[in-house]
C-alpha positions as CSV (number, residue, x, y, z in Angstrom):
1,I,-32.3,-31.6,-41.1
2,G,-32.3,-34.0,-38.1
3,T,-29.5,-35.0,-35.8
4,A,-29.1,-38.5,-37.1
5,F,-29.0,-37.5,-40.7
6,R,-26.6,-34.6,-40.0
7,G,-24.3,-37.0,-38.2
8,M,-24.3,-39.3,-41.2
9,L,-23.2,-36.5,-43.5
10,E,-20.4,-35.3,-41.2
11,E,-18.7,-38.6,-41.5
12,I,-18.6,-38.6,-45.3
13,S,-15.7,-37.7,-47.5
14,S,-17.0,-39.1,-50.8
15,P,-18.9,-36.7,-53.0
16,I,-21.8,-39.1,-53.3
17,V,-23.1,-40.1,-49.9
18,C,-24.7,-43.5,-49.5
19,V,-26.7,-43.0,-46.4
20,H,-28.1,-46.5,-46.6
21,R,-28.0,-49.5,-48.9
22,P,-29.0,-53.2,-48.5
23,Q,-26.2,-55.6,-47.6
24,N,-27.0,-58.1,-50.3
25,R,-25.7,-57.5,-53.8
26,P,-28.4,-57.0,-56.3
27,E,-28.8,-60.0,-58.6
28,P,-30.2,-60.4,-62.1
29,R,-33.7,-61.7,-62.5
30,K,-34.2,-65.3,-63.5
31,D,-37.1,-64.6,-65.9
32,T,-37.4,-62.5,-69.1
33,R,-38.6,-59.4,-67.3
34,P,-36.1,-56.6,-67.0
35,Y,-34.6,-55.7,-63.7
36,V,-36.5,-52.5,-62.8
37,V,-34.8,-49.6,-60.9
38,K,-37.1,-46.9,-59.6
39,C,-35.3,-43.6,-59.1
40,V,-37.0,-41.1,-56.8
41,Q,-35.7,-37.5,-56.4
42,A,-36.9,-35.5,-53.4
43,L,-36.5,-32.1,-51.8
44,N,-38.9,-30.9,-49.2
45,E,-41.3,-33.8,-50.0
46,E,-42.3,-34.7,-46.4
47,K,-45.9,-35.0,-47.4
48,F,-45.3,-37.3,-50.4
49,I,-42.1,-39.3,-50.0
50,T,-43.5,-42.2,-47.9
51,P,-46.5,-42.9,-50.3
52,C,-44.2,-42.5,-53.2
53,L,-41.8,-45.1,-51.9
54,R,-44.8,-47.4,-51.3
55,N,-46.0,-46.9,-54.8
56,L,-45.1,-49.9,-56.9
57,Y,-42.9,-51.2,-54.1
58,K,-43.7,-54.9,-54.9
59,D,-43.3,-54.3,-58.7
60,V,-39.8,-53.0,-58.8
61,D,-36.5,-54.6,-58.0
62,L,-34.6,-51.7,-56.5
63,I,-35.4,-48.2,-55.3
64,L,-32.8,-45.4,-55.5
65,V,-33.8,-42.3,-53.4
66,V,-31.8,-39.2,-54.0
67,E,-32.5,-36.3,-51.5
68,G,-31.3,-32.8,-52.1
69,G,-31.7,-29.8,-54.5
70,A,-29.7,-28.0,-57.1
71,E,-27.3,-25.3,-56.1
72,G,-28.9,-21.9,-55.2
73,R,-32.2,-23.3,-54.0
74,Q,-33.6,-20.9,-51.3
75,D,-35.8,-23.6,-49.8
76,S,-32.9,-25.7,-48.5
77,I,-30.2,-25.8,-45.9
78,N,-26.8,-26.6,-47.5
79,G,-28.8,-28.2,-50.4
80,H,-31.0,-30.4,-48.2
81,S,-34.7,-30.4,-47.3
82,I,-35.8,-28.1,-44.5
83,D,-38.8,-30.2,-43.6
84,G,-38.9,-33.9,-42.5
85,T,-38.2,-35.5,-45.8
86,N,-34.9,-37.2,-44.7
87,Q,-36.5,-38.5,-41.5
88,K,-39.4,-40.0,-43.5
89,I,-37.0,-41.7,-45.8
90,V,-35.0,-43.2,-42.9
91,E,-38.3,-44.3,-41.2
92,F,-39.5,-46.0,-44.4
93,I,-36.2,-47.9,-44.7
94,K,-36.3,-48.9,-41.1
95,N,-40.0,-49.8,-40.8
96,E,-41.4,-50.7,-44.3
97,D,-38.5,-51.8,-46.5
98,V,-39.1,-55.4,-45.7
99,D,-37.6,-56.7,-49.0
100,K,-34.4,-54.6,-48.6
101,K,-34.8,-52.7,-51.9
102,C,-34.0,-49.1,-50.9
103,V,-30.8,-47.2,-51.4
104,F,-30.6,-43.7,-50.0
105,L,-28.2,-41.4,-51.7
106,T,-27.3,-37.7,-51.4
107,K,-24.4,-35.2,-51.3
108,A,-23.1,-33.5,-48.2
109,K,-23.5,-30.0,-49.6
110,G,-26.3,-30.6,-52.2
111,F,-26.0,-30.8,-55.9
112,K,-24.4,-28.5,-58.5
113,D,-27.3,-28.7,-60.9
114,Y,-30.1,-31.0,-62.1
115,E,-27.6,-33.1,-64.1
116,D,-25.7,-33.7,-60.9
117,I,-28.8,-35.1,-59.3
118,K,-29.6,-37.4,-62.2
119,N,-26.0,-38.5,-62.5
120,T,-26.1,-39.6,-58.8
121,F,-28.6,-42.2,-60.0
122,A,-26.5,-43.0,-63.1
123,S,-23.3,-43.4,-61.1
124,F,-24.9,-46.0,-58.8
125,I,-26.4,-47.9,-61.7
126,N,-23.2,-47.9,-63.8
127,N,-21.0,-49.0,-61.0
128,E,-23.2,-51.2,-58.8
129,L,-25.5,-52.8,-61.3
130,H,-23.2,-53.2,-64.3
131,H,-23.4,-57.0,-63.9
132,I,-27.2,-56.8,-64.6
133,E,-27.5,-56.4,-68.4
134,N,-31.3,-56.4,-68.8
135,K,-32.5,-53.4,-66.8
136,V,-35.0,-50.6,-67.1
137,C,-34.8,-47.3,-65.2
138,F,-37.6,-45.0,-64.5
139,I,-37.4,-41.7,-62.7
140,A,-40.2,-40.1,-60.6
141,D,-40.3,-37.0,-58.4
142,A,-41.6,-37.8,-54.9
143,D,-45.0,-36.3,-55.8
144,E,-45.5,-38.5,-58.9
145,F,-47.2,-41.8,-58.9
146,M,-48.0,-44.6,-61.3
147,I,-51.1,-46.8,-61.4
148,Q,-49.9,-50.5,-61.2
149,E,-51.8,-51.5,-64.4
150,D,-50.0,-48.7,-66.4
151,F,-46.7,-49.7,-65.0
152,S,-47.2,-53.3,-65.9
153,A,-48.2,-52.4,-69.4
154,C,-45.0,-50.4,-69.9
155,I,-42.8,-53.3,-68.6
156,N,-44.7,-55.7,-70.8
157,E,-43.7,-53.6,-73.8
158,F,-40.0,-54.0,-72.9
159,V,-40.5,-57.7,-72.7
160,A,-42.5,-58.1,-75.9
161,H,-40.2,-55.8,-77.9
162,P,-36.5,-56.1,-77.1
163,E,-35.7,-53.7,-79.8
164,I,-37.4,-50.7,-78.1
165,S,-35.3,-48.6,-75.7
166,E,-37.9,-46.2,-74.3
167,V,-41.6,-45.8,-73.4
168,V,-43.5,-42.8,-72.3
169,P,-45.5,-43.7,-69.1
170,K,-48.4,-42.0,-67.5
171,F,-48.0,-40.4,-64.1
172,I,-50.4,-38.8,-61.6
173,H,-48.6,-35.7,-60.6
174,Y,-49.5,-33.8,-57.4
175,W,-47.7,-30.7,-58.2
176,Q,-48.1,-28.0,-55.5
177,Y,-51.8,-29.0,-55.0
178,T,-53.2,-32.3,-53.8
179,N,-56.8,-31.5,-54.8
180,L,-56.2,-31.1,-58.6
181,I,-56.0,-34.3,-60.6
182,E,-56.2,-34.2,-64.4
183,R,-56.5,-37.2,-66.7
184,P,-53.3,-37.7,-68.6
185,I,-53.6,-36.3,-72.2
186,P,-51.0,-37.5,-74.7
187,S,-50.6,-34.0,-76.3
188,K,-49.5,-32.7,-72.9
189,M,-46.8,-35.3,-72.3
190,N,-43.3,-33.9,-72.6
191,I,-41.4,-36.7,-74.3
192,Q,-38.2,-34.7,-74.1
193,H,-38.0,-35.7,-70.4
194,Q,-37.1,-39.4,-70.3
195,R,-39.0,-41.2,-67.6
196,M,-38.7,-44.9,-68.4
197,W,-36.0,-46.4,-70.6
198,R,-33.7,-49.5,-71.1
199,W,-30.3,-48.9,-69.5
200,Q,-27.6,-49.4,-72.1
201,K,-25.0,-52.1,-71.3
202,E,-22.0,-49.8,-71.7
203,G,-23.5,-47.4,-69.1
204,M,-25.3,-44.0,-69.4
205,W,-24.8,-40.4,-68.3
206,F,-26.8,-37.2,-68.2
207,H,-25.1,-34.5,-70.1
208,N,-28.3,-32.5,-69.9
209,H,-31.2,-32.7,-67.4
210,P,-34.0,-34.3,-69.5
211,T,-32.3,-37.2,-71.3
212,A,-29.6,-39.9,-70.7
213,T,-27.0,-40.7,-73.3
214,S,-24.9,-43.8,-73.9
215,L,-21.3,-43.8,-72.6
216,R,-20.4,-45.6,-75.8
217,D,-21.3,-43.0,-78.3
218,G,-23.0,-40.1,-76.5
219,V,-26.3,-40.8,-78.3
220,D,-29.7,-40.4,-76.6
221,T,-31.1,-43.8,-75.7
222,A,-34.3,-43.0,-77.7
223,C,-32.1,-43.0,-80.9
224,H,-30.7,-46.5,-80.3
């Protein structure tokens, strides 16, 4: 896991461990564009985590990185990566996070399930970004990337249509293999897994892994 990272965890008593966060409080944007939070989840992603954090770095306002896996994963130690993922995250924050956008979150003994991982994002957004009303969240695994033009097109939809709460973005997904790339096909997109949506003002929570629901009425954001 790495001596420095292990030392950080040993000092923690809170269930959610904030390994690193910028000192300055996030502030709302002054234009009409929504405040964009990129959420990256990673377990054993040493090969991809650095380029993933670089992807769209200049285009988003905050990056939440959650490291760890769901309970019972055999490819982990106490729920954490067995490769150099954590070191890579720490190195990126130290050497490349020039705009102080990265927040590094985890749990000392890993996560109960996939909902627990997603709700680590949700907890931070609900508690630390509640003063920012106009915000969009998008979730990416560490081996998923977006082309800048596609990302901009999605954000422009949120700006042009305040009534919409969700869009289905295109990702390039390097799943298990780095030499196989397939052009995104709409019929193969799983819209049940929310990837980019407008965060509701009253807060949101994951009662199940694929979709976030409003804390006001428990309704899927796609239905608002």
